[in-house]
Wavefront OBJ file of the C-alpha trace (Angstrom):
o trace
v -77.440 45.805 -19.782
v -77.725 44.635 -23.450
v -80.795 44.159 -25.184
v -82.296 41.997 -28.053
v -83.678 44.184 -31.012
v -86.202 42.566 -33.435
v -85.998 44.340 -36.961
v -89.061 44.041 -38.705
v -88.667 43.170 -42.105
v -91.564 45.028 -43.523
v -90.048 48.597 -43.137
v -86.671 48.013 -41.379
v -88.041 49.492 -37.856
v -87.349 48.276 -34.462
v -90.534 46.289 -33.660
v -89.785 45.103 -30.416
v -87.064 45.207 -27.806
v -86.337 43.093 -24.743
v -83.739 43.239 -22.222
v -81.282 40.146 -22.175
v -81.859 38.255 -18.843
v -78.768 38.515 -16.395
v -77.396 35.068 -16.008
v -78.211 34.829 -12.413
v -81.844 35.745 -13.107
v -81.998 32.978 -15.656
v -80.412 30.519 -13.714
v -82.585 31.059 -10.861
v -85.699 30.893 -13.207
v -84.434 27.503 -14.409
v -83.911 26.068 -10.746
v -87.850 27.257 -10.019
v -88.501 25.139 -13.191
v -86.413 22.420 -11.624
v -88.048 22.556 -8.425
v -91.708 22.583 -9.926
v -91.003 19.495 -12.173
v -91.612 16.714 -9.633
v -95.358 18.100 -8.689
v -96.016 18.505 -12.202
v -94.925 14.933 -13.128
v -97.169 13.728 -10.022
v -100.348 15.043 -11.597
v -102.389 12.373 -13.480
v -101.854 12.113 -17.229
v -105.069 13.251 -18.143
v -104.982 16.448 -16.020
v -101.811 17.311 -17.859
v -103.141 16.598 -21.255
v -106.168 18.890 -20.477
v -103.926 21.815 -19.154
v -101.882 21.714 -22.340
v -104.783 21.542 -24.631
v -106.477 24.235 -22.655
v -103.160 26.517 -23.103
v -103.416 26.015 -26.822
v -106.852 26.651 -27.110
v -106.126 29.860 -25.109
v -103.330 30.769 -27.760
v -105.997 30.111 -30.501
v -108.170 32.998 -28.963
v -105.201 35.301 -29.430
v -105.333 34.803 -33.456
v -106.341 38.268 -34.056
v -102.976 39.591 -32.506
v -100.671 36.863 -33.484
v -101.477 36.895 -37.182
v -100.430 40.462 -38.085
v -97.612 40.307 -35.266
v -96.010 37.441 -37.360
v -96.211 39.641 -40.677
v -94.380 42.288 -38.631
v -91.710 39.964 -37.242
v -90.805 37.528 -39.822
v -92.914 38.734 -42.997
v -95.463 35.695 -43.282
v -98.524 37.399 -45.372
v -101.566 37.585 -43.140
v -103.766 35.863 -45.605
v -102.449 32.655 -44.337
v -103.741 33.146 -40.854
v -100.982 31.974 -38.866
v -99.770 28.442 -38.009
v -102.970 27.582 -35.960
v -103.548 24.742 -38.566
v -100.503 22.797 -37.878
v -100.340 23.781 -34.251
v -103.914 22.667 -33.498
v -103.046 19.169 -35.305
v -100.025 18.459 -33.648
v -101.460 19.056 -30.209
v -104.590 16.909 -30.932
v -102.755 14.006 -32.215
v -99.792 14.132 -29.376
v -102.339 14.381 -27.007
v -104.457 11.712 -28.433
v -101.883 9.156 -28.422
v -100.182 9.993 -24.948
v -101.851 7.410 -23.117
v -100.697 4.584 -25.299
v -96.910 6.184 -25.851
v -96.420 6.731 -22.255
v -97.726 3.631 -21.033
v -95.431 1.088 -19.494
v -94.176 -2.097 -21.615
v -95.577 -4.901 -19.571
v -92.982 -7.695 -19.719
v -94.527 -10.133 -17.132
v -97.245 -9.626 -14.341
v -97.128 -13.140 -12.658
v -97.477 -14.494 -9.338
v -93.821 -14.422 -8.967
v -92.606 -11.262 -10.917
v -93.824 -8.203 -12.000
v -91.528 -6.724 -15.097
v -92.114 -3.705 -16.863
v -90.251 -0.628 -18.674
v -91.869 2.798 -17.541
v -91.129 6.113 -19.307
v -89.852 8.630 -16.769
v -89.792 12.597 -17.678
v -86.105 13.692 -18.345
v -86.891 16.944 -15.978
v -86.245 20.215 -17.439
v -86.557 20.518 -21.131
v -84.862 23.466 -23.232
v -86.833 24.337 -26.113
v -84.505 26.776 -28.542
v -87.011 27.698 -31.240
v -86.198 29.240 -34.766
v -88.357 32.185 -36.376
v -89.298 30.659 -39.562
v -92.296 28.986 -38.208
v -91.795 29.888 -34.407
v -95.286 28.452 -33.130
v -95.207 24.920 -34.706
v -91.478 24.231 -34.065
v -91.970 25.002 -30.849
v -95.124 23.169 -30.325
v -93.609 20.156 -31.648
v -91.523 19.787 -28.630
v -93.314 21.828 -25.664
v -96.724 20.001 -26.136
v -95.211 16.487 -25.757
v -92.476 17.475 -23.307
v -95.122 18.868 -20.796
v -97.706 16.157 -21.340
v -94.793 13.640 -20.497
v -94.328 15.235 -17.225
v -91.415 17.624 -18.023
v -91.313 21.319 -17.264
v -90.165 23.295 -20.199
v -87.684 26.572 -20.574
v -88.382 28.252 -24.084
v -85.885 30.584 -25.679
v -86.994 31.868 -29.275
v -85.080 33.583 -31.850
v -84.872 37.536 -31.635
v -86.313 37.686 -34.982
v -89.510 36.334 -33.273
v -88.989 37.745 -30.158
v -92.362 37.987 -28.762
v -93.687 34.415 -29.554
v -92.082 32.769 -26.392
v -93.504 35.369 -24.449
v -97.078 35.135 -25.911
v -96.981 31.164 -25.777
v -96.229 31.340 -22.032
v -98.893 33.880 -21.320
v -101.360 31.584 -23.050
v -100.572 28.608 -21.026
v -100.429 30.218 -17.583
v -103.769 32.021 -18.329
v -105.102 28.615 -19.050
v -104.076 27.179 -15.856
v -100.449 25.615 -16.385
v -98.251 26.549 -13.406
v -95.920 29.701 -14.057
v -92.673 27.508 -13.050
v -93.852 24.773 -15.418
v -93.474 26.660 -18.570
v -91.085 29.973 -18.677
v -89.763 31.953 -21.418
v -86.175 33.510 -21.313
v -84.623 36.270 -23.256
v -81.039 35.188 -23.734
v -78.142 36.164 -26.126
v -76.058 33.451 -27.541
v -73.464 33.764 -24.611
v -76.214 33.540 -21.847
v -77.420 30.374 -23.864
v -74.326 28.730 -23.983
v -73.312 29.338 -20.248
v -76.701 27.602 -19.200
v -76.125 24.754 -21.275
v -72.483 24.261 -20.312
v -73.700 24.531 -16.721
v -75.801 21.331 -17.206
v -78.948 23.289 -16.420
v -81.236 21.199 -18.429
v -82.044 17.394 -18.742
v -82.796 17.554 -22.489
v -82.364 20.327 -25.229
v -84.139 20.642 -28.507
v -82.729 23.106 -31.121
v -83.928 23.863 -34.474
v -81.837 26.323 -36.502
v -78.704 26.569 -38.540
v -75.915 23.845 -38.514
v -73.685 26.170 -37.068
v -76.080 27.137 -34.219
v -76.118 22.989 -33.749
v -72.457 22.766 -33.443
v -72.358 25.601 -30.901
v -75.094 23.656 -28.946
v -73.096 20.593 -28.876
v -69.815 22.284 -28.118
v -71.649 23.917 -24.920
v -73.033 20.620 -23.860
v -69.900 18.735 -24.270
v -69.352 16.774 -20.985
v -72.533 17.604 -19.363
v -74.384 14.269 -20.873
v -77.308 16.100 -21.720
v -79.599 14.621 -24.367
v -79.809 16.672 -27.780
v -82.269 16.876 -30.373
v -81.200 18.801 -33.254
v -83.132 19.808 -36.317
v -80.607 21.968 -38.548
v -80.094 22.458 -42.334
v -81.996 21.210 -45.243
v -81.555 21.029 -48.929
v -84.895 19.009 -49.687
v -84.965 17.557 -53.546
v -88.294 16.630 -55.637
v -87.963 13.786 -58.266
v -90.710 14.179 -60.795
v -90.840 10.707 -62.912
v -91.976 10.409 -66.419
v -95.363 8.863 -65.305
v -96.291 11.689 -62.821
v -99.352 14.131 -62.736
v -97.440 16.826 -64.415
v -99.973 19.910 -63.486
v -100.407 18.152 -59.815
v -96.412 17.728 -59.468
v -95.787 21.649 -60.568
v -98.360 23.011 -58.276
v -97.435 21.112 -55.257
v -93.682 21.404 -55.808
v -93.514 25.206 -56.836
v -96.007 25.762 -53.576
v -93.241 23.920 -51.468
v -90.425 25.934 -53.358
v -91.982 29.362 -52.572
v -94.410 29.526 -49.465
v -93.453 31.313 -46.856
v -90.536 33.147 -49.181
v -88.975 29.488 -49.354
v -88.461 29.778 -45.570
v -89.526 26.425 -44.810
v -87.331 23.380 -43.007
v -88.664 21.051 -45.527
v -89.315 23.398 -48.602
v -88.301 22.246 -51.779
v -84.809 23.800 -52.893
v -83.888 21.519 -56.027
v -85.838 19.640 -58.627
v -84.851 16.607 -60.700
v -87.066 16.061 -63.708
v -87.259 13.088 -66.165
v -86.061 14.310 -69.476
v -89.484 13.465 -71.200
v -91.424 15.753 -68.827
v -88.599 18.230 -68.502
v -89.687 21.014 -70.952
v -93.210 20.953 -70.150
v -92.405 21.146 -66.300
v -90.156 24.259 -66.433
v -92.456 26.073 -68.676
v -95.241 25.261 -66.254
v -93.200 26.174 -63.464
v -92.213 29.649 -64.485
v -96.088 30.483 -65.446
v -97.072 28.996 -61.970
v -94.508 31.743 -60.650
v -95.019 34.344 -62.883
v -99.098 34.236 -62.539
v -99.649 33.018 -59.043
v -97.513 35.214 -56.693
v -97.660 38.735 -55.645
v -94.702 40.083 -53.714
v -95.566 42.772 -51.270
v -96.239 44.136 -47.761
v -97.304 41.193 -45.687
v -99.980 43.029 -43.915
v -101.554 43.438 -47.396
v -104.543 40.805 -47.896
v -103.443 40.440 -51.527
v -99.881 39.647 -50.839
v -98.908 35.959 -51.445
v -95.193 36.343 -50.794
v -93.912 38.760 -48.445
v -90.347 39.825 -47.471
v -87.793 37.547 -46.037
v -87.323 37.726 -42.327
v -84.129 39.805 -42.365
v -82.354 41.374 -45.386
v -78.814 39.068 -44.619
v -81.156 36.000 -45.517
v -82.236 37.617 -48.683
v -78.578 38.872 -49.302
v -77.285 35.212 -49.198
v -80.029 33.910 -51.575
v -79.078 36.715 -53.988
v -75.562 35.654 -53.931
v -76.369 32.128 -54.813
v -78.633 33.130 -57.712
v -75.925 35.755 -58.886
v -73.255 33.257 -58.474
v -75.186 30.464 -60.494
v -76.106 32.882 -63.518
v -72.317 33.579 -63.696
v -71.490 30.125 -64.233
v -74.119 29.551 -66.783
v -77.385 29.362 -65.432
v -80.654 31.030 -66.719
v -83.415 32.640 -64.518
v -86.980 31.721 -65.766
v -88.599 34.624 -63.903
v -88.471 38.089 -65.386
v -87.658 40.830 -62.766
v -90.241 43.118 -64.467
v -93.014 40.597 -62.831
v -91.961 41.794 -59.423
v -91.340 45.542 -59.023
v -91.660 45.189 -55.466
v -88.109 43.447 -55.055
v -86.092 46.390 -53.413
v -82.861 44.898 -53.261
v -83.470 44.207 -49.305
v -85.707 41.902 -47.720
v -88.223 41.996 -50.377
v -87.078 39.342 -52.843
v -88.565 38.129 -56.097
v -89.046 34.485 -56.601
v -86.699 32.565 -59.171
v -86.615 29.442 -61.170
v -83.202 28.642 -62.329
v -82.364 25.948 -65.247
v -79.019 25.125 -66.885
v -77.816 24.326 -63.349
v -75.647 21.624 -61.909
v -74.028 20.547 -58.696
v -70.998 22.838 -58.856
v -73.156 25.558 -58.196
v -73.987 26.828 -54.308
v -77.487 26.892 -54.963
v -77.774 23.248 -55.841
v -75.588 22.363 -53.000
v -75.896 24.936 -50.171
v -79.032 25.756 -48.147
v -80.613 28.686 -49.899
v -83.876 29.053 -47.442
v -85.411 31.543 -49.722
v -87.573 31.799 -52.913
v -85.226 29.778 -55.348
v -85.227 26.603 -56.863
v -83.160 24.744 -59.293
v -84.343 22.379 -61.993
v -82.355 19.651 -63.550
v -83.025 17.325 -66.131
v -82.305 13.372 -65.280
v -82.245 10.231 -67.637
v -82.680 7.348 -64.890
v -83.863 6.628 -61.245
v -80.379 5.815 -60.463
v -78.998 9.338 -61.733
v -81.984 11.011 -59.812
v -81.020 9.169 -56.487
v -77.433 9.919 -56.853
v -78.085 13.590 -57.208
v -80.439 13.418 -54.510
v -77.881 12.046 -52.090
v -75.293 14.294 -53.538
v -75.913 16.664 -50.462
v -74.921 17.000 -46.923
v -78.438 17.271 -45.547
v -81.134 15.157 -45.264
v -84.622 16.015 -43.971
v -87.288 15.062 -46.684
v -87.401 13.896 -50.601
v -90.591 14.131 -52.665
v -91.123 11.763 -55.241
v -93.700 11.955 -57.949
v -94.942 9.083 -59.928
v -97.898 6.645 -59.731
v -95.897 3.599 -58.990
v -96.054 3.445 -55.316
v -93.504 0.001 -55.463
v -91.141 2.087 -57.553
v -91.290 5.343 -55.185
v -90.674 2.947 -52.141
v -87.531 1.403 -53.717
v -86.149 4.800 -54.621
v -86.996 5.725 -51.144
v -85.207 2.875 -49.469
v -81.872 4.287 -51.226
v -82.307 8.090 -50.226
v -80.529 9.205 -47.230
v -83.182 11.428 -45.580
v -85.370 11.654 -42.872
v -88.919 11.596 -44.453
v -89.885 9.954 -47.847
v -92.813 11.764 -49.798
v -94.648 10.194 -52.984
v -97.030 13.058 -54.529
v -96.429 15.352 -51.516
v -94.103 17.856 -50.199
v -93.590 20.437 -47.514
v -95.580 18.761 -44.921
v -95.131 17.484 -41.477
v -97.348 14.436 -40.388
v -97.410 14.502 -36.631
v -98.268 10.512 -36.568
v -94.536 10.011 -38.065
v -91.335 10.929 -36.852
v -89.896 14.370 -37.582
v -86.052 13.510 -38.307
v -83.285 13.988 -40.156
v -79.752 12.552 -41.113
v -76.362 13.991 -41.842
v -75.873 17.292 -41.336
v -79.669 17.846 -40.826
v -79.263 16.741 -37.306
v -80.390 13.921 -34.955
v -82.977 12.940 -32.711
v -86.636 13.116 -33.676
v -90.022 14.839 -32.582
v -93.809 14.216 -32.704
v -95.193 10.648 -33.007
v -94.726 7.758 -30.505
v -90.841 8.282 -30.956
v -91.095 11.940 -30.078
v -92.777 10.986 -26.409
v -89.757 8.222 -25.990
v -87.287 11.014 -26.946
v -88.709 13.354 -24.410
v -88.740 10.691 -21.588
v -86.165 7.838 -20.488
v -86.959 4.368 -20.167
v -86.997 2.859 -16.530
v -87.074 -0.748 -15.606
v -88.705 -2.365 -12.823
v -87.987 -6.102 -11.914
v -90.020 -6.955 -8.868
v -89.885 -10.268 -7.226
v -92.981 -10.953 -5.422
v -91.834 -14.295 -3.564
v -88.801 -16.631 -3.447
v -88.790 -19.811 -5.764
l 1 2 3 4 5 6 7 8 9 10 11 12 13 14 15 16 17 18 19 20 21 22 23 24 25 26 27 28 29 30 31 32 33 34 35 36 37 38 39 40 41 42 43 44 45 46 47 48 49 50 51 52 53 54 55 56 57 58 59 60 61 62 63 64 65 66 67 68 69 70 71 72 73 74 75 76 77 78 79 80 81 82 83 84 85 86 87 88 89 90 91 92 93 94 95 96 97 98 99 100 101 102 103 104 105 106 107 108 109 110 111 112 113 114 115 116 117 118 119 120 121 122 123 124 125 126 127 128 129 130 131 132 133 134 135 136 137 138 139 140 141 142 143 144 145 146 147 148 149 150 151 152 153 154 155 156 157 158 159 160 161 162 163 164 165 166 167 168 169 170 171 172 173 174 175 176 177 178 179 180 181 182 183 184 185 186 187 188 189 190 191 192 193 194 195 196 197 198 199 200 201 202 203 204 205 206 207 208 209 210 211 212 213 214 215 216 217 218 219 220 221 222 223 224 225 226 227 228 229 230 231 232 233 234 235 236 237 238 239 240 241 242 243 244 245 246 247 248 249 250 251 252 253 254 255 256 257 258 259 260 261 262 263 264 265 266 267 268 269 270 271 272 273 274 275 276 277 278 279 280 281 282 283 284 285 286 287 288 289 290 291 292 293 294 295 296 297 298 299 300 301 302 303 304 305 306 307 308 309 310 311 312 313 314 315 316 317 318 319 320 321 322 323 324 325 326 327 328 329 330 331 332 333 334 335 336 337 338 339 340 341 342 343 344 345 346 347 348 349 350 351 352 353 354 355 356 357 358 359 360 361 362 363 364 365 366 367 368 369 370 371 372 373 374 375 376 377 378 379 380 381 382 383 384 385 386 387 388 389 390 391 392 393 394 395 396 397 398 399 400 401 402 403 404 405 406 407 408 409 410 411 412 413 414 415 416 417 418 419 420 421 422 423 424 425 426 427 428 429 430 431 432 433 434 435 436 437 438 439 440 441 442 443 444 445 446 447 448 449 450 451 452 453 454 455 456 457 458 459 460 461 462
């Protein structure tokens, strides 16, 4: 039997290993989940909400174990305390809106007719979660899916192998029935076979474009609903009336936090020419003075290793190609002696870049950002849209009307003004183009995790 090995980016050691489940065992577990779904859905909504919230509360009690575990698995510094802020914010919001979001839409309730549209759970929801924010990305679907009356099968990336196991343990200890929320250790082949067998009623996948295509191929002909959040190359546009220091601080944090491994991290910047020189000077100073690359278990570390050596290799390749094509790096390597040529990768700010370079076109998912000057809103808009992805865009100006007008033209899922790298649970988290399809969180998230069911009840003859 093969196994899944988690190689820690901290020191290259095998941090955890789990045996890949035999397909028959995995299918039997999914069957038990399906058998448990009807009883779970019949429980009162408030009871489901309370149990899910208790599960998240129990997970919070594991914080002292979770935070260093994340550092070992994917390199996030312990100083940031894990992902509990986002997990709790999203859970509380979705629990709070559930009665409204899941309530039937009443069309008529007269002496003659009762007409309404109810929300029915899909059944078994399969969540395939990534390693970069393994708790928050899973919570986005796990919490509303369970609240809506679905059962959930969770599979995490090998890089964060222990997260699903820990989440399920927390929820079970809080009272969620074992078969209602299960964790599977699967390889790609087993995952695709379960999907192609029509084992699930809805699948939510967060990961690469290639992974999304594999999920679509496996699900072809099964009519299984899909939610896909795939790649990103999120832009920022700093206009001439922006608060420069504020923009630099937020955008550079959005580019570098979590070693740049954020779904909605800032990967490319366009700055109005009057502010360009000052912006790049301040951006370089921000990186040189504000970040410490090192062991994520050290409380002084602000940027840890990338989650895997192969991820860092791709970022280095993009930077090297850009430099060969005429770009300039503003960050001095001597500022980051911890860069070891492996998973520990120094941050970089590139200028003299253009859209012929992969670093301005392909997803980097690392601590690098390219900065270009622009001379008009139209030029900035064209460059922001010159991309295969569309998750978020960050606009910096004091003019709300101007931002909204530009936002109307951006091919993206979320438009920010004077904010970046944030997920608002009240708004639909969605994307377009190669970023994927569907949407999570908000009332729309509940709608995507349920199906409409219409009732046309005639009480008496005319």
